[in-house]
N, C-alpha and C positions, 0 to 999 in steps of 0.2 A: 311558466305561467306567472303573470304579475297581477297584483291586486292594488287598488287604491287604498289610501289610509282609512277611508270610511267603510271598508269592507269588514264585516264581522267574521269571527272565526267559524261560526256555523255556516255562513254563506260560502266561505272559502272552501270548507270541507265538502259541501254539497257539489260545488263546481268541479273540484278536483276529482271527486268520486265519479261524477257523471262522464268526465272526459278521460278517466283512467290515467290521470297524471299523478305520480306518487308524491311530489313535493312542490311547494311554492318556490319560485326562484328568489333567492335572497342574496347572499354574497358570492355564490358560485360564479365561475367563469364559463363561458361557452366558446369553444375553440380558441381559448386564450384571451378572449375579450371580456370586459366587464359587461354583465347583462343589461345594465342601465347606467347612464351617466348622470351625475348630479351637476351642481352648478360649477364645480371645479373640475374641469377636464384635465388640468395639470396633474392632480392627484390620481385620477383614473388611469393615466398612462405612465405614471412614474415607474411602473414595473418594467417597462421596456428599457429605461435607463439603468435600472438595477441589474437587469439581465446582461446588458452589454458590459457594464462594469465588472460583473462576475466573470464573463468570458475573458475580458482584457486582463483582469487580475490573475486568472489561471495561466494565461499565455506569458505574462510578464516574468514569471519565474523560470521561463525556459529560454534558452538562447535561440534566436531566430534571425535570419538575414532580413534585409529590407524587402527582398522579393517574397520571403516566407511570410512576413507580416502582412504584405499586400494580399497574398492568397487567403490568409485567415480572415482578414477584414471583408474581402469580397464574398467569400464562401459562407461566412457565418454571421459576423457582427452586423453587416448591412442588411441581412435577411430578417433580423429580429422584428423590425417594425413593419415589414411588408404587408402582412395580413391586416393589422389594424389600420394601416394607411389606405387600404382599399375600401374601408368602411367609414372612417372618420377623418376629419381635418385635425391633425395633431398640432397642438400649440407650438408656436414658433420657438418659445423658450425651451421646450422639451427637445425639439429638433436640434437646437444649438448646443444643448448639453450633450446629446448623443454624438454630435459632430465633434465637439471638443474632446470627448473621451476617445473616440476613434482616431482623431488626428494626433493626439498625444502618443497613442500606441504606435501609430505609423512612423513617428520620428524617434521611437525608442525611449520615450519618457516613462518614468515610473514614479511612485509616491516619494521615493528618496532621491531620484535623479531626474531633474528637469532638463530637457534638451531643447536646443534651438529648432524652431519650425522654419525651415529655409524657404518654404513656398506657401502662399496663402491657400487655404482649402478651396476657395473659389476657382483657383487655377488647377489644383489637383483633381477637382471634380469635372474638369473639362474633358473633351474627347482627346484621345491620344494623337490624332492627326493635327491637333492644335497645341500640342505640348503638354496636355493634361495626362491623368492616370486613369481616367474612366471611373473614379469613385463617384458615388451617388451624391447629388445635391438633394438632401432629404426633403426640404419643402417642395421643390419642383417635382420630385418623384412622387410625393404625396398627391399633388394636384393632378399629375398624369394618371395615377391609378383611379382617382375619383372621376376624372374625365372618361376613363374606360367604363366606369359604372354608368355614366350618362349615355355612352354609346350603346350599352346593352339595353337601356330603356328604349332607345330609338330602333334598334335592330330586332328586339324581341318583345314587341308590345303585347303579345298574348301571354307572356310568362306571368306567373303568380306575382313575382317581384314587381313587374311593371304595372300590372293591373291594380295592385294595392296602392302603390304610390300615385298612380293616375287618379284613382278614386278619392284619394286623400288631398292631393295638392293641385291637380290640373285637370279635373274631370271635364271641363268645358273647353279645353284647348290642347296644346301639345307641349312636350318637354322643353323645346327651345324657346317658347314664349311664356312659360310658367313664371309666376312671380313668387317671391319669397314671402311665406305666410308669417304672421306675427309670432305664433307659438309653434313653429315648425320644429321637428325633431332634430337632434344633432346630426343624424344621418342625412336627412334631406338638405340641411344647410350645407353640409360638406359636399354633397353631390352638386349643389348649385354653384359652389366654388369651382368644382371640376368642369362645369359647363363653360366657364370662361376659356378653358383650354380648347374645348371643342369649337367654340365660336371663332377662334383664331385659325383653325385649320380646315373646317368643314366647307365643302363646296357641293353644289347640286350637279349631278350628272343627268343629262337630258335624254328622256325617252320621247314621249309625245309632247312634253313641254307644258302640260296642263296644270301640273302641281308646283310650278316654279314662278314666283312673283318676280317680275322684271326689276322692280325698283328696290325691293327689300331683301331678297335672297342673294347669296353669293353663288354665281353660276357661270361667270365668264372666265375662261382659263387665260393665262398670260396677261392678267390685268391686276394692277396694284390693289384695287378694292374688291375685285371679284364681282362687282356690279357696276352699272354705268356711271361715268362722271357726269353725263348729261342730266340736267334737271328734268323732272317730269314735265312734258309739254302739253299742248292742247290735244294731242292725239290720245284718245281714250283706249290705250292698250295697257293691260295689267299683267298678262301671263305670257310666257315665252311662246306658247303655242300660237299666239296671235302674230308672231313674227315669222312663222313658217308658211311655206307654200303648201298646196294640196298634196304635193309629193313628199312632204316632210323635209324640204331643204330650206335654207335661209332665204327669205324674201329680201334680196339685197336692195331693191328699189325702196322698199318701205324702211329698211334700216337707215338708209342715207337721208331719208326725210326726217327721221326722229332723232338720230344720234350724231354726235360729233365724229370726225374722221378716226380719232384714236379708238373710240368705242366700237365703231364699225369694223375696223381691222381686227380687233380682239374677238369680237363676236363671230366673224366669219371664220376665224381659226379655231373656234370652239366646236368640239365634236358633238354630233347628235347620234345617240346610241341605238335608236330604233323607235318602234311604236309602243313600247311598254311604258310603264309608269316611270316618272323621274325618281331618283333616289339620292340619298346623301352619301358622300364618300370623303 
């Protein structure tokens, strides 16, 4: 339970008693996270760096092979920021410090013995099939987890989590078109960053076509843009359902009247999944 600075002690006590909450949230942490973030998010998340340094310090006193260090990094050190990263956008400077600490341990460095880093971390964090070691790129991992939270908002609109955020930030619209509010919380600003990841990969799967805008949504498979290259013409068509015949198949004659040959070919290869509602995938 949080109170504003203007709340009196008497009022705080009455509210806590009525809700049967024993204490006001002050400096305690909830599931390892700070209950509230101030202006300096760097200070709020400094504990993650401290914890990673503690792990590395304990491991550095023990002999471990290169493969052994890799296992320790992937199984423990990289997992330290996972939960905070699913809720907040961690400052880039904090991510870089964590990366530096992990990278130094990977190459066998210690406080008294600095060793050469024979490969850049950007390469080590690449996939093994491309010569990397599958270590995490922490800023990208952070955005991916935040994108997952955005996906939850879209897939579970009836959840308490989604209803609270919708009522606060996009009560008259949807998540994908919501704008960033001036005094938005740290959590909402972070989720908006994660939405950038969703925009890059989302595509509409077609049911009846009524919920998909021809010109604005990404819905065409095997297409660089996911939507037509053709500019909006004099044809007053707005939704994919208007491009279908009565039997639910593509109206090829109409398609060739409206779109260029490249768009027509891509649209005809796009699957129509049935008469249910369109959905994001």
